[in-house]
N, C-alpha and C positions, 0 to 999 in steps of 0.2 A: 195235647194228650190223646191224640187220635191217630190211628195208623194211616189215615189218608191226608193228614196235614201235620204241620209242626207244632210242638208246644211253644207257647209264647216265649220269645227271647226278651224277657222283660227285666227292667231294673227292679230288683226285688228288695224287701227289707234287709236281707243279708248285706247287700251293697250299701244301703243307707246307714246301717248300723256301724259300718266301717268308716263312716265319715268321708266317703268319696264325693258326696254331693249333699246339698242342703235340702233337696227336694223331699217332700214327705211321701215316700213311695208306698206307705201303708194305704193311702187313698188312691194310688195309681191303679187304673183299670186298663186291661188289655183284652181285646176280643180277636180271636182267630177263627176264620170261617173256612170250611172245607166242603168237599162233596158229600161227606157222610154226616156232618154236623158242625158244631162250633164249640170253642172253649172260651170261657170268660174267667179271667183271673183278677181278683180284687180282695183286699183285706186278708191276705194269706189263705184265701180259699180259691180253688179251681172248680168251676162248674162246667162239666162236660155235657152238652146236650146233643143227643143223637136224633137224626132225622128219620132213621129207620127203626121200627119197633124190634125187629129181630136182632139187630146189632146191639140195641140197648139192653135187651133181655140177656143176650149172650155175655156182654162184658160185665153186667151186674152179677150174673151167675159165677163168672170166673173170679171177680173181686171178692164176692162172699166166700167162695171156697178158699181163697188164699188168706183172707182175713180171719177165717174161723180158727185156723191154727196159729196165725200171727207170726210175723217176722219183721224185724226192725228195718229191713231193706225193701219192704213192699209198701207202697203208698196205701193209706187207710181210706176206706169209704166212710163218709160221715152220714150221708142219707141219700135217698133217691126219691123221685116223685113222678106223678102221672104225666108231667111234661117231658118225660124221658131225659131227665137231668140227673147226673151223678155228681154229688158234692164231695170234694176231697181236699185235705189240707195241702197247701203249697208254700211251706215255710222256708223254702230255699230257692235256689236258682238252678237252671239246667247246665249240663256239662258243656254245651256249645257256648253259652255265655261265659262260663268260668274260663274256658280256654281262650276266648277272645279277650277277656279282661286281663288274663295273665300275660298274653301277648308274646309267648315264647314256648319252645318245647318244654314239657314238664320233666323234671328230673326223675331218676329211678325211684327215689323214696316216695314221691307223690304218686307216681304211676302204680306202685305196689299197693299203696293205701286204697286208692280209688278202685282199681280193678279187682283186688281181692274182695272188696265189698260187693261189687257188681256180681262177681261169681258166686258169692254166698247167697245173694238174692236169687240168682238163676238156679242154683242147686236146690234151694228151698222150693222153687216152682216145680222142679223136676220131681221132688218128693211128693208134691201134690198132684203130679201127673201131667203137668203142663210145660210146654216150651213157649218162649215169648214171641218169636217170629217177627219182631219189629224193634230190634235193638238198634238204637241210633243215639246221637249226641243229645237230642232234645228230649229223649225218654229216660235220661239219667239225671235225677235231681240230687242236689247237694244242699243239706240243711245247714242252719247257722252253726251247729256244733260239729260239722264235718261228716255227718252220716249220709251215706249214699242210699238213695231209694229208687226203685224201678217204678215206672208208671206206664200207662197206656197198654192195656191188655186186650184191645179189640181184635188183634190178629192172633192171639194166643190159641193154641190147640193142644190136644192130647195126641199121642202117637196113634191111638186107636181111631181117632177122628180122621187123621191124615190117611191112614190105610183105607178107611171107609170111603173117603172122597176119591182116592186113587181108583177105587173099584166102582165109582159112579154113584155113590150115595150122596144125597143132598143133605148138608148140615146147615140148618137155618142160622143165618147171621155170620156165616164163615165161608171163605173160598180157599182153595188150595194154595194159590199164589196171591199173596197180598202183602201189606207192609210197605216199606220204602224201597223203591226200585234200586237205588244206588247201593243199598246194603244187602240186597238179595244174594244168597249164595248161588254159585253156578248151577248147582243141581236143581234149583227152583225154576230155572229157565232153560236148561239143557238136559237132555236125556243122558246123564252120565253116572247115574247111580240112584239108590233108594233115597227117599226124602226122610231124613232124621232130624227132628226139631233141635236136638242138642247140638248137632253138627252145624245146623243153620245158624244157631245163636253164636257158636264159636267163631264162625266166619265173620259175622257182623262185628263181634267183639274184637277180632283181630284188626279189622279196619279202623275201629275206634282207637285201639292201642297205638297203631301206626300214626294216626292223626294227632294224638296227644303227645307222642314221643318226639315227633318231628315237626309239629305245627304246620302240617300241610295235608291235604286230602290225597289219599293214595289212588282212589278210583272215582271218577265222575262219569256216571252213566246217564246223566240227565239229558245230554244232547242226543242220545240214541233211542230215547223212549219214543215210541210211536206206533204206527199201524201194525208192524210185524216185529214185535219185541224179540222173538226167538231168532229170526234171521239177523236182526241188527246186533244182537248180543254175540252171535257167532262171528260176525264180521269184526266186532269190536275186540273180541278175544284175540283175533289175528293181528289187529292193527294197534291196539293199545299197548303202550310201553310196559305197564305193570302186569296186566292180565296175560299177555302173551308170554311173559317171563315166568309168572306163577305157573302157567300151564305147562311150560317146558320143564321147570323145576330143577334146572341144573345148578351146580355151585356157581358157575359164572353168571348165570341169569340173576341169582340172588345177590351176588356181589354187585352187579349193575344196579339192582334195586336199592341197595343200601348206599351205594355211591351217590345215587340221585337224592337219597333222603337227607344226607348230611355229609359235609366235608370233614367234620370232626369224628374222632374215633367213637364207635358205637359199642355199647356193652354187648359182649359176645353172647351172654345168656339171653338178652333181649332179642338179638338177631335170631337165635335158635328158636325161641318161643314163637316169634312172628311167623317163621317158616313153617312151624308145626300147626299153628292156628289157621294159616292161609294156604293150606294144601288144597289144590284144585279138586282132588279126588276125595269125596267125603269119608270113604272107608279108612283112609290113611290120616285124616285130619284128627287133631286132638279133640277129645271131649271136654266137658266142663271140669270134671274132677282132675283130669290129667293137666289141664291148664293151670288150675289152682295150685297143684302140687309141683309145678315146674320149678326149675332151679331159679329162674329169674324172680318169680313171685314169692318164693320162699326166702328171699333176701331181706335185708333190713328195711322196715317201713318207717314212714314219718307219722308221728302222733297226730290225731285229728286236729287239736288246737294249733299245733305247729304248722300243719298243712294249710289251715285256713289263714293263718298269719302270713305265710309266704305267698299264697295265691293272691291275696288281696292287698298286702302291704309291700310285697316283693323286696 
């Protein structure tokens, strides 16, 4: 649950309750360490411990702000202590594990259910003044009743904070470019437009939608991360099959992308939405409300209980 490292990909009680294994996962403990802190998950509780006081105070402030109004799609804070630990419920499993367990592209009904819930959570954050800035598979939790919850708000920012940092103001516990490199929008690394948190979140969500719809990663930037991220990213845009085609944005380029994605026919409304979410130029990219109101996501959804049954019983 931290922007600098992944949430535990753990076998959680959801998995145990569906009788896939006889292991008592209620007593299973997983610890993930990263540069900024660590997360320990046990007995349906995630304990996130920050090494840095400013990062701790910042995430605590954001969680309190989000929890004050309350939203079913935002993880709750249970308590915090002087050890810089934040305790939160973790009664489900993350989207990475769900997709791996499912082992195949998700159908349109499941996609609509999951991604509409994610968008409702992100739109609630927008109402509270924040953008997430670290949307990825491991930061999307799924509870036993099929409710999607967002977690890890260490990279979250208001637009006012972003503008202040662009103008050189130091914001304690936050930096302009953070989160997970492979999900960073192009404008976070290249000088191609203003930095708008809503559009940054839409880009990352588009990558997730592709990943879930076709059971494959669209873009893997891990191998280009290094001493000169900006130069490497520019090179990668030219050389990478997907980024170079997204950048050119022609009908033929997108036809090539979808041909690579699947040999089976692809829902035309899904293709249109992905193209709108993964527009290289942020000004032309869909926002959160536009995405939620898109033709694809307005289609028939699968009920939560039916979704859970299909995902884990198949």
